[in-house]
Structure formats: C-alpha cells, structure tokens
N, C-alpha and C positions, 0 to 999 in steps of 0.2 A: 402416704401412698396418694391419695389423691392428686397430691401438686405433681408427684410424678409421672403419673397418668396424663395428668392434663399438660406437661411439657413434652411427653414421647407424642402425644396426639396431635399437638401444634405445627404449623408449616412451617417446612425448612430450606434455607437455602441450596444450591447445589452442592456445596461443599458439606455440610450439615448431612444433608438426602446421602449423598455417596457414604459419609460414615456411618449411617444409620443403616444402610441397603447393607454395606461391607459386615457389620457387627451382627444383623440379622442373619445375614446368609452365612456364615461362618455359624452362628451357632445352628443355623437349620443342617450345614455340613457335618457338624458334629454329631448333633441327634440322629439324624439319618444313617451316620456311618454306624454308630451304638445300635440301630437298627438293623442294619444291613449286617453286621457284625454277629449280633444273635440269632440272626436268621441262617448265617453261612455255618455257625457254631452248632445249631441245633439239625439242621436239613443236609447241610451239606453241598455238594452237586449232585444229583440222582434224577433218577424220572419224575419225581415228584417236582421238584424245584423248575425242570423241564417244563412243565403242565403249568406252573405258575408263571415262567417267561413268556409262553404261548397266550394264556389270558389274558394278560395286561397289554397286550398289543393293541387291539382296541379303544381301550379306556385311556393309554397313553397318546394314542394317535389325536383322542377326540380331547384331552387337555392339552396337547401341542398348538391344535387348531384353533381353540379358544385364547389362550395365553398369549401364544405368537401371531397367528394369523388376526384374530379379532382385536387384542391391544395394539396392533398396527394400524390395523383400519380406524380402529376406534379415535386416536387420539389426534390424529387431523383433523375429522371432522368436529368432534367435540371441543376443540380448539376453535375452532372456526364458528361454530355456536356460539358459543360462548362469547366470543369478540363480537358478532355482529348483531345478537338476537336475547343475550341474558341468560341469566339464569333459569328463569322458567322454560324457556324453549330446551334449554340442556338438559333439563329434568325430566320433560316431555319425552326427548330422545332417548334418555336411558329407561324410561318406564316402556316405550316403544321396544327397545331392544330386548328387555328381561322378558316381555311377553312373548314375543316370538322365538326366543331362544328357550324358552320353559318350553311351548309347545313342540318345538323341534326334537327337544330333549326326551322328552315322553313317547314321542314318537320312535326315535333309535333306541331307546330300552327297550320297547315292545319288538323292534325290528330283529334287534340282536339277541334277545330272549328266545324268539322263534326259530332263529336261524345259526344259534350258537354252534351247533355241529359244523356247519356247513363252513362258519370261520374259521374253526379250528381247522378243519382238514386245508383250509386253503393255506394257512400262516404255518401248518405242522405237518406238512405232506409225510415224512417220515418218521413220522413218529409211531410208538406202538398203540395199538387200541386201547390198551390199560390208560396209559397218559393221555390220550384224546379225551376218554369219558372221565378223567378228573378234570381236565383244563376246561370241558363245557361246564362242568359245576362251579368251577371257580370264576368264570366269567359271568356266569348269573350274580355272584355276590358283587363283583367288581361293578355290574350296571349303572347302580344308582349314582356311581361317580359322576356319569356323565351329565346328569341334573344338576348336581351340588356343583361341579364345578365350572359349569357355564355360567350360572348364577352369581357365583363368587367370582369369578372373573371380570364379570362387569363392573359389579361393587369395587373392586379393586383397584381397575382404571380411574374409576370416578376418585377414589382416594389419592392414586398418583400424582393425576391432572390436580389437585388441590395441595399437593407437597406435602402430604401426610403421610413422608416414608416411614416416620415411626411406627406408625399404626398397623402398615399394610407387612412391617416386619413383623411385629408380635403378634399377628392373628398368622403368618406363614411360621412362625416358630411354632406357635401352639399348636397349630395342625400337626406337627411332624413329631412333636413330644405327646400329644395325646395318645398318635400312633403308636410309639414306641412302647408307651406305659400299657396299653390294650395287650401289645404283642406280649409283655413280661406277662400279664397278668392271667394271659387265656390259651397259651402255644401249648399246654400241658391238656388240656380237655379238647381243645379243637384239632390241635395237629397242623397239617397245612394250611387248613382253611383259616387260620389265624392272618394268614398274611393279607387276605381282601378284607375280612373283617375288620381289622386294624387300620386299613387303609381309610376305609368308611366311616370307622368311629372320629378320624383325625378329621376328615375332609366335614363331616357333620359340625363339628362341633366350630371349626373355623369359620364353617358358612353362616350359623347364629350370631357369632361375636362380630364379623364382617356386617352383617345386616344392621343387628343393633348400634353398632357405630356410625354406618351409613344414616341412619334413622337419626341420629341425635346430632347429626350434620346438617339435618333438616332435607333429607332427601326422602320424599314422600311415594311410597310405590302403590301403584295401582295399575289396572289390566288395562293397555291400550293397544289394539291388535291392527287398527286402522292403518295400512302401508303407505296410505296416499301424503309421505310428505317429502320434500325433497332432499331433506339431510338423511332419514333414513335412506333413501334411494339411491344417494351419492354413499353412505356407508355401507351398503349391497353391493353395490357395482365394484366399489374400492376392495371390499372382502372377499370377495369370489375371486379372482385371481392370485391375491395372497393365500388362500387355504388352498389352492390349487399347487401352488409353491410349495406350502407347509407339508400338504399331502406328498408332493412328489419327493421332498426332503425327507419326510419320515418313512416311506417306502424303501430306501437304501438298508435302514435298519431292519426292515421285516424282511427284505429279499435275504438278509445275512443269517436270521434265523430261520428261514426256509431250508436254506442250503446246507446251515448247522446242523438239521434234523436228519440229514443223511450221512453225517459223522457219527463217531462214536457217540453213546449214550453220555448225557451232562454236557456236550459240546454247544447246546443251545443255552443251557443255563452259562457255560463259560462266556460266550460271546454277549450274553445279556449282563453278566455282572461286570463284565469287562465295560461295556457300554455305559451301565449305571455308573460306576465308579467317575469315566469319564462327564458324565452329565453333574456329577457331585462336583468335582473340581470344578466344569462350567459354571455352576452356581455361586460357588465365592469368587472365581477370579473374573469371570466375564458379565454376570448378570445384571450387577450393581451398576456397572457404567453404560449396559445396555436401557436398562431403565432410564437411566438419567438422560442417555442420549435419546431417545425416543419422545419425551416430555420436549427437551431443549431445539432440537430440528422440529418439532409439531408448531412451535410458537415462531420460531424465525422463518418457516416456510410460511407459517400466514400471515406474516408482516410482510413476504417478499423482498427480504432483505437476503439476497444469494450469495455475494460476498464474504456475508458473516457466516453463512452456511457454509461456504469451502473452508475458512478458517475453522470454524466448530470440528468439521469433519476430520483435518488434519491434526486437531489438539486432542481428540477422543483417541484417534490411530495410534497417535504416540505413547499417550499413558497407556493404555491396555497393552501394547506390544513389550513393553519395559520389563513386565514381568510373566505373561504368557508364553513368550518366546525361550526362555532361559528354564521355566517349568516343562515346558513340550521336550527341553533337550536332559531334563534329568529323568524324566519318565522313559524317554526313549531307552536309555542306557538301565533306569534300576527299577525298571516296573514289576519284576517278578519279586524282589526283595523286600518291597515296598507293599505288594499285596500279603506277603506271608508275615509282616510285621503287625498289618492291618486285621486280617480276618483268620489266620492260622493257628485254630484251636477248635478242639471237638471234633467232628466229621468233617472237618475241612485241614486238610494235609498238606505237607510240601507238594506231592503232585498235583494237586488243585490249583497251589498258588501257582506252580509253574506254566501251567496250562491256562489260567487266566491272564497271569504276567506277559506270555507270549501275545495275545490279544490286545492287550492295554497297549504293548510297547508300539505295535503298529497302528494303534489308534493315535498315541502321542504325537506326531507331528502334526496332526489334526490343528492342537491350540496355537500353534503358531501363527493360523491364518485366521481361524474361525471368527473372533472377535471383530476382525478386519471387516469380513464378510457380512457379518451382523448389522456392524456400523453402516456400511455402504446399503445395505437392505433397508434400514431405518430410513436412509437419506432419502432414498426411492419413496417411500410410504409416506414422508413427511409432506411430499411435494404431489402426495394423491396418485403416484404411477406405481402400478402393480404389474403390469402386465410383463415387464422384460426380467425382473426377479423370478415370476411364476414361468416363463419361457424358460428359463435358464435353470430352474428348479428341475423340471421335466425332463432337460435335457442331462442334467446330472442324475438322476434316477435311472435312466436308459443306460448311461454310461458305467454306473455303478453296478449295475446287473450284469452288464457284459463283462467287465473286470472281475466280478466276482465268480463267476463262469471262467474265465481264461486263468485266475491265480488260485481257486480250489484245489484243481489237481497238483499244483506242485508245493503251495505252501499251507494248503489245509486252512484251520481257523483264521492265522494268521495272513493268509490271503483275504479272508473276508473284509478284515478290519484295513488292511492296505488300500483296499480298492475305495473304501469311504473316505480314506484321506485323501487320496487323491483326487476323487473325483470332486471333493469341498475345496480343496485348495484351487482346482479349477475354476469352480463356479466362481470365488472370490477374485480370480484375475480378471475374468468376465464382465464381473460385476464393477470393479474397478474401471474398467477400460469404457464402458456405458455411461458410467455415471459422469466420468471423465468428459466425454461427448455430450452428454446433457446439460452438465452446468459449465463448460467450456474451461476444464479444469478443475483439479480437487486439491490444487497447493500440494503436489507432489514434490516439488523443491523443497519444501519443509519437513516434510516427514519422510520420503524416501532416504536420505543421507543418515537421519537416525535410525532408521529400521535396519541400514546395513552396518551400523555400529552397534547394533543389538545383535546380532547374527555375528557379529565377529566373536565378541564376548562369548555369545553361547557355544562359537565352535569352540573356543579356546577351555571353556567350563568341561565340555562333554571328553575332551582331551584329556583332561584330567580325571574325569570320572572314570574313563576305560583304564587309565595306566592305575590308576588306586584300585579297580577291580582285581587288574592282572596283579599286584602286588601284595593286598587283604583280597582276596576272594568271599564272597559272602556264600557260606553253606547253608541252604533252607532246613536243614536237618540241625543246625545247631541250637542252642537254648536260645530264648527270645532276647535273653540281655544280651548275648555275643552279637544277634543279629542287629541290634541297635545300633550296638557302639561302631560297628564295622560301618553300616549305613551312615551314620552319623561323621565317622571319618573321610567319606566320601565327598557327602554333601556339602556339609559345613564350609571344610575349605574352596569346595566349588563354588559357592554362593558367594564368598569372599572374592574369589579370583572374578567371577563374573564383572562384579561391580567395579573392582580394581581396573579392569580393561575397559569396560566402559568410560569411567571416571578420564584413565587417561589419553583415550580418543575424544575425549570433549564432549559425551553425551548433555544433549541439553535434559533429557530427561531425570540423568544423574543428576545432577544440578536441583532440578524440580522437587525430587521426592527427598534429596539431602535438606534441602532448606525448609520444606513439611516438617521433616523428623525433627530438627533442630528446634522449629519453633512450638511443635508439641513438648519436646521434652525441655527447652530453657524459653519457656514465653516470657520473661522477664528481661530477658536480652532483647527482645523487639521493641519496646518500648522506649519512646524518646524520652530524652533527659528534660525533665523539668525546669 
C-alpha cells in the first residue's frame, strides 16, 4: 500500500497526468452522480430543493472564483517565481497568499452570515417565504466552505505545479466520497440539511489531507501578512480582472435561477439540476485538459516561446473537440431519456425527467465550444493578460441577462438554458479573435479543418439519433431495462457512425486516438525487434 501511495504521489509527465486526472475525474463524476441520484430519489424536485439551489449560489460562486480565477492567476506568477528566485521565494509567496485568503474568508463568512436573508432575496426574488427562510438557514451551514475551499485551492495548485496529479485526483475523489457517505448515513435524521452538512464534511476531510500532503512535500505554512512583495502584487493585479470575468460568467447561471423563481414551483431546482449535470460532464470531459493546459501554457509563456505556445493551443483544441462535440450532439437529442435512466426513481418521476431534460438539451450545444473558450482564456492568463477575458465576461453576462428576458416568455426554462449557450459561444469566438490578434495567429489552419470534420461526423450521428428515435421511441414511463435498451440502440451505433465518418474524412485526431488505443491494448506490437 505504501508503494502504491508513493507511486500515486510522484511527479508525472503530461500524458500520465492526463490519465490520472481523467481517471480521478471519472471517479469524482461517479460518486457525484451517486450522491446526486440519492438526493433526487429522497427529495425529488420541490420547494425544499429550490431552497438548496438558492443557498448554494454564493458558496459555488466563491468556489469558482478560487478554483478558476485564482488558479489561473497563480500558475503564471508561481512559474516565474520558481524559475527566477527558487523554492524559498515560491513558498513565501504561497504563505502570503494563504494568509490573506484566510483573512478574506473569515470576513466573507461574517458578511454573508449577517446578510444572508438579503442574499437569498436577491437570488430568489420570486420564491415563497417558507422557501426563503429555509434557504437562509442552509446558507449559514454552507458558509465554512468559503474558508476551506480557498485554502485548499492554493494547496492543490501547489501540487499541480509539482505535477502531483495523482495526489490531486486522490484528494478530490476523497472529498466527494466522504460527502456521499455522510449523506447516506444522515439524511433520515437531518432531512434536507444533510445536503450542506455532507458537503461540508467532505470539504473538511479533503482540506486536512491536502494540508498534510503539502507538509510532507516540505511546504511550511506560517502567517505572512506583509503585502509589500512584487510577485504578490502582480498576482493580485492579474487575479482581479480574472475574478471579474469569473464573477460575470457565474452571474449568468444566477440570473437563470432568479428568473426561474418566477416560473412554476421546482423550476429553480430543474435549472439547477440541468446546470449541475452539465458541470458533472464538464468535470470528466473538459477539466483534465484545462488543468494540463494551464500548467503547459504557463511554463511555455514563462520561457517566451510564442510559436510553441500557438502550436500547443491548436493541439489542445483538437484533442478536446474530438469528443466534446459529439457528446454535445448526443445530449441535444437524448437529454430526457438520459436523465430518466440516471435519476428517475423514488420522488423523481417521468415529469421531472422531462422538465430537467428540456433544460439540459438547450444547455448541451455549450459543450461543443466551452472547452475551446477555456483554452483561449488560459492562453491569455499564461501571458499575464486578463483584461480582455474580463471585459468579454462582462459583455457575456449582460447579453445573457438580456437574452434570458427575451426568451423566457416564449421558451420558459428552455430559453434560460439557450441564452447561456448562445452567449458562451459568442464569447468563445471573441476570445479566439483577440487571442489571434495578440499572438499573430493561433495556427487556425491546423485545427479549423479538423473541427469541420468533427462537426460533419457529429451532424451525421445526430441525423441517425433522430431517425432512431422516430423508429424506436423511448417511453419515459417504461421500465428501466427497456429505456436502457432503446437508448443503447441509439447511442452505440451513433458513436460508431461518428467515428467512421471522421475516419473516412481523414481526421488527424481519429488517427491519434486510434494509435493511443492500439498502444494501450497491444503494447508488445510497438516494441522494436531485438
């Protein structure tokens, strides 16, 4: 066991790191699904789950600020300090960051504790008073997550820079596993309050483990509050525009919940469930690539090697597009049946599957471009440029709110999801345009033809999925085995068709992935003769 843990905790290459992060994220997605399915089975969609969705807005916002904004700002500055001044200066920077984030976390916890009712009224202006009172109570339980997530975010970035991808994956899996176990053990006694309590329990355990691992790797923590440090000031300057961009990006989903609170009861839950399923898929499909791109771009930009940076950007775009675009197509056509298979049991019935599925279907085109947008943002951040992503984030937020209002009347909950998809796609195109101007090109001649082949394969696959649904319609009221059978009858041939079309079109990524699979399945064939 000790040898296994040592192997997991050792530094890894980019390829091994991707494997570790992918496996870890699959496990995270699996246990998150089990936890999510348990919540859906026990509580269904009701005014209580609406209260949970509203109470989670602020903790999730701050988690996004820490993991996305801070992580993006941390890596370029930390890379420069390590290269120019060594380990001692880098550890001092981490201590200074943790000290100030701890102080800020305590302040925010106190602020939201005393003004929780105001926050709830802003996020859910259309909810009933009973729902509002419960949301305030649940928010007070969620608040310690602000402190735990902020410090753990710093420590995880420290581990990621050291290429300890296995440790990071282990800690993240442990967090959701503990949260799931606590949910199973305590839901009967605590009721709906078990949702924030279980999340808090998982965060505490992963924080303790992450701190212990960092200590073993010779990170010595002590308070440092003196802000007079050039690297710390540079990090703050970089983090502020990134935080604004993340904040504005998050306000779009918040606006979805605000407007959903004026629709029928459980609409806030439905839009929240669809958003969480979307994020669950993002964790598995997109997050490992983004973590690797952050490290890779930061190291290359610190060397000033911009031709290599452009090549790396194009490479990451091709890798991520080959599987995110077809997944987007599958979800557009088959969201409701997929939701019914994953969650339809107990208090979660066919009507809930259909309602959440409507929202997820209109969110789903988002996957075809969101990973590319994140890659573009990471490229900007690696060059210590965050103003353009922040400005585009503000624009996207305003456009999203406007589209929400326009589409709500005609499409209801589907319009809220579609507005998010459209504004996110537009923001990605703008990021691509400005990054191209900044770098003098981003090797578009390399990845655009590949992307068109992927789109063609996806379009053919979606045509088959629609035809299959007409010939073999999936009844949400049918038995689970029947729904799984008819869904497999659509998805499996559809994926085979997609792969075949991309192969016939000469897709480079088809050859790349097929070569990887062949090497994994038949390692002996790749060895040179003796």
